[in-house]
VOLUM-891827 format. One record per residue (C-alpha): residue in three letters; x, y, z. Coordinates in steps of 0.25 Angstrom, whole numbers, plus 5000, padded with zeros to 4 digits. Last residue first. Layout:
ALAXYZ/...
***
This chain:
ARG507649685041/GLU508049575050/ALA507949665062/VAL506449685059/VAL506249535059/ASP506949515072/ALA506149625079/PRO504849565075/ALA504049645065/ALA502949745070/ALA503849865071/ASP504549825057/GLN503149815051/GLU502749955057/ALA504050015052/ALA503749955038/ASP502350005038/ALA502850145042/ALA503850145031/LEU502850115020/GLY501950225026/LEU503050325025/VAL503250285011/ALA501750305008/GLY501750435015/VAL502950485007/LEU502350444994/PHE501050504998/CYS501750635001/LEU502550624988/GLY501250604980/GLY500650724987/LEU501850814984/CYS501750764969/THR500250794968/PHE500550934975/GLY501550974965/ASN500750924953/ALA499450984956/ALA500151114963/ALA500951134950/LEU499751114941/SER498951214948/LEU497551244944/THR497751164931/ASP497451234919/GLY496251204910/ASN495851354908/ARG494451364913/PRO494351224919/VAL495451244929/VAL496151114931/TYR496251074945/GLY497651004948/GLY498051104959/ILE496851064968/ALA497250924966/ALA498650954969/VAL498251014982/ALA497450894986/PHE498650804982/ALA499450884992/VAL498450875003/CYS498450725001/GLY499950715001/ALA499950795014/LEU498950695020/ASN499950575016/VAL501050645023/ALA500250665036/ALA499750525035/ILE501150465034/ARG501650555045/TRP500550515054/GLN500750365051/ARG502250375054/GLU501950445068/GLU500950335071/ALA502050235068/PRO503050315077/THR502050315088/ALA501250425095/ARG500750485082/ALA499250465083/SER498550605082/ARG498850615067/VAL498550475063/ALA497050465059/ALA497050615055/PHE498150585045/ALA497350465039/ILE496050545038/TRP496750665033/GLY497350585021/SER496050515018/VAL495350655017/LEU496450715009/PHE496550595000/CYS495050594997/ILE495050744994/CYS496250714985/GLY495450604978/LEU494350704976/VAL495250804970/ASP495850704960/PRO494450654957/THR494050794953/TRP495350824945/VAL495350714935/LEU493950694930/ARG493250824933/ASP494450924933/TYR495050854920/GLU493650854913/HIS493451004916/ALA494851044912/ASP494850964899/LEU495350814899/GLY496150784886/SER497050674892/GLN496650564902/MET497650524912/ALA497050614922/ARG495850524922/PHE496650414929/THR497250504939/ASN495950564944/VAL495250424944/ASN496350354951/PHE496450484961/LEU495050464964/ILE495350314967/THR496450364976/GLY495450454984/VAL494550344986/PHE495650264992/GLN495950385001/ILE494550385006/ALA494550245009/SER495950255017/GLY495350375025/TRP494150295028/TRP494950175033/LEU495850275041/ALA494650335047/GLY494050205052/ARG493350095045/GLY494249985050/GLU495649945044/THR496350005033/LEU496949905024/ARG495949915013/TRP496050065013/GLN497550055012/ILE497549955001/ALA496550044993/ALA497450164995/ALA498650084990/THR497850044977/THR497350184975/PHE498650254977/PHE499350164967/VAL498250184957/SER498350334959/GLY499850324956/VAL499550254943/PHE498650364939/TYR499650474943/VAL500750394935/VAL499750384923/ALA499550534923/ASP501050554922/PRO501050464910/GLY500050544903/SER500550684907/GLY501850664901/VAL503150594906/VAL504050714907/THR503050834908/VAL502250754918/VAL503450734927/GLY503750884926/PRO503250914940/VAL503050794949/ALA501650744949/ALA501850614943/VAL502950584952/ALA502150614965/PHE500850544960/CYS501650414956/ALA502450414969/ALA501150424977/GLY500550304970/MET501850224972/ALA501950264987/PHE500450224989/LEU500650094983/VAL501950074991/GLY501150105004/MET500050005000/
***
């Protein structure tokens, strides 16, 4: 799950780097976004499946999963060429904004669930992961606002913000995924017998 989140985040971060689309072209760049969204959705589905009970974290995982599906829709439609401003805003931008709203809600739920419990190293790691992921959610939301296409002139509201904050959000999610993998490894070491840890 952590590896899938990391791969999805890396796809979004790389595809949004200024100049990449100029080098590879808009078609391949859009494909990288779509592939990244599929990684996100697969990881989110696994996370939702593994979340026990029907508490806040279960709902947060469910909302995140819905957000990733909206990103699937958004990035798939973004691969189409020839969309005018109205079509782009309706087919690409709208599911992007809705997906970002889902991410903001789920990110806040995860952060709120761990922000008051930081007594142990494991709880402190969970807080850091939730905080950096919430920062990624905020960055994606800012990018979505910047990506709005103004119908009267067909120009993006702020292409620099759209690309820059998408890249920043992808990097935040990548850091969160790596921290999650490190936390899992630390928990496994703590649970393993001392002789097994020593052999590693």
